[in-house]
C-alpha positions as CSV (number, residue, x, y, z in Angstrom):
1,X,96.0,18.5,114.5
2,X,94.6,21.5,112.6
3,X,92.6,21.2,109.4
4,X,94.4,21.9,106.1
5,X,93.9,25.4,104.7
6,X,91.1,25.5,102.1
7,X,92.2,26.1,98.6
8,X,90.5,29.1,97.1
9,X,88.6,29.2,93.7
10,X,87.3,25.7,94.1
11,X,90.5,24.2,92.7
12,X,90.9,20.4,92.7
13,X,92.5,18.9,95.8
14,X,96.1,18.1,94.6
15,X,98.2,15.6,96.4
16,X,102.0,15.5,96.1
17,X,104.2,12.5,96.9
18,X,107.9,13.0,97.5
19,X,110.0,9.8,97.5
20,X,113.7,10.2,98.5
21,X,116.3,7.5,97.8
22,X,119.9,7.2,98.8
23,X,121.6,4.7,96.5
24,X,124.3,2.3,97.5
25,X,124.7,1.7,93.7
26,X,123.4,4.6,91.7
27,X,124.1,2.9,88.3
28,X,121.7,0.1,89.4
29,X,119.1,2.4,91.0
30,X,118.7,4.9,88.1
31,X,117.0,2.5,85.6
32,X,114.7,1.2,88.4
33,X,113.5,4.7,89.3
34,X,113.4,5.8,85.6
35,X,111.0,2.9,84.8
36,X,108.9,3.6,87.8
37,X,108.5,7.3,86.8
38,X,107.4,6.4,83.3
39,X,105.0,3.8,84.5
40,X,103.6,6.1,87.2
41,X,103.0,8.9,84.6
42,X,100.7,6.4,82.8
43,X,98.4,5.9,85.9
44,X,94.9,7.3,85.5
45,X,94.9,10.0,88.2
46,X,98.6,10.9,88.0
47,X,99.2,14.5,86.8
48,X,103.0,14.2,86.6
49,X,106.0,12.4,88.1
50,X,109.6,13.8,87.9
51,X,112.9,12.1,88.8
52,X,115.6,14.4,90.2
53,X,119.2,13.8,91.3
54,X,121.1,16.0,93.7
55,X,123.7,18.3,92.2
56,X,125.9,17.7,95.2
57,X,125.4,14.0,95.9
58,X,125.0,11.7,92.8
59,X,123.6,8.9,95.0
60,X,120.7,11.0,96.2
61,X,117.5,10.8,94.1
62,X,114.1,12.4,94.6
63,X,110.8,11.6,92.8
64,X,108.0,14.2,93.0
65,X,104.6,13.0,91.9
66,X,101.4,15.1,91.5
67,X,98.0,13.3,91.9
68,X,94.4,14.4,91.4
69,X,93.6,13.6,95.1
70,X,95.0,12.2,98.3
71,X,93.0,9.0,97.7
72,X,94.6,8.5,94.3
73,X,98.1,8.9,95.8
74,X,97.4,6.5,98.6
75,X,95.9,3.9,96.2
76,X,99.1,4.2,94.2
77,X,101.2,3.1,97.3
78,X,99.7,-0.4,96.9
79,X,99.8,-0.5,93.1
80,X,101.7,-3.1,91.1
81,X,103.9,-0.3,89.8
82,X,105.0,0.8,93.3
83,X,105.4,-2.8,94.5
84,X,107.6,-3.7,91.5
85,X,109.8,-0.6,92.1
86,X,110.1,-1.4,95.8
87,X,111.1,-5.0,95.1
88,X,113.6,-3.9,92.5
89,X,115.3,-1.5,95.0
90,X,116.3,-4.4,97.2
91,X,120.0,-4.4,97.9
92,X,120.8,-1.1,96.0
93,X,119.7,1.4,98.6
94,X,121.8,2.8,101.5
95,X,118.6,2.7,103.7
96,X,114.8,2.7,103.4
97,X,113.5,5.5,101.2
98,X,111.6,8.4,102.8
99,X,108.0,8.8,101.6
100,X,106.1,12.0,102.2
101,X,102.4,12.7,101.2
102,X,101.8,16.4,100.9
103,X,98.7,18.6,100.3
104,X,99.4,20.9,97.4
105,X,98.3,24.3,98.6
106,X,99.5,26.1,95.5
107,X,100.3,23.1,93.2
108,X,98.5,23.8,90.0
109,X,99.2,23.1,86.3
110,X,100.4,26.1,84.3
111,X,98.8,24.8,81.1
């Protein structure tokens, strides 16, 4: 495995989390994910969290989170906020969500 490309200009290490959900009942899943996003945005090292739905499949949801570091993102995986969301998804997903932890090579805040 190769080392990640260094980010120029001494920028902070940014970690992105992509969570992908396919609902068996979108009306039940939407409030669960909405609450999760609001609660995640309030976590100390979270820069942002966005909830998206597919234009072509109203049962397909994606959450994109931006964290100060990989360590902060990994710590969030075991947080009460994540655990509550996961438990609340029981029985309303078509299958297990996909979780991806990404290094933000050009992820920066515009403001």
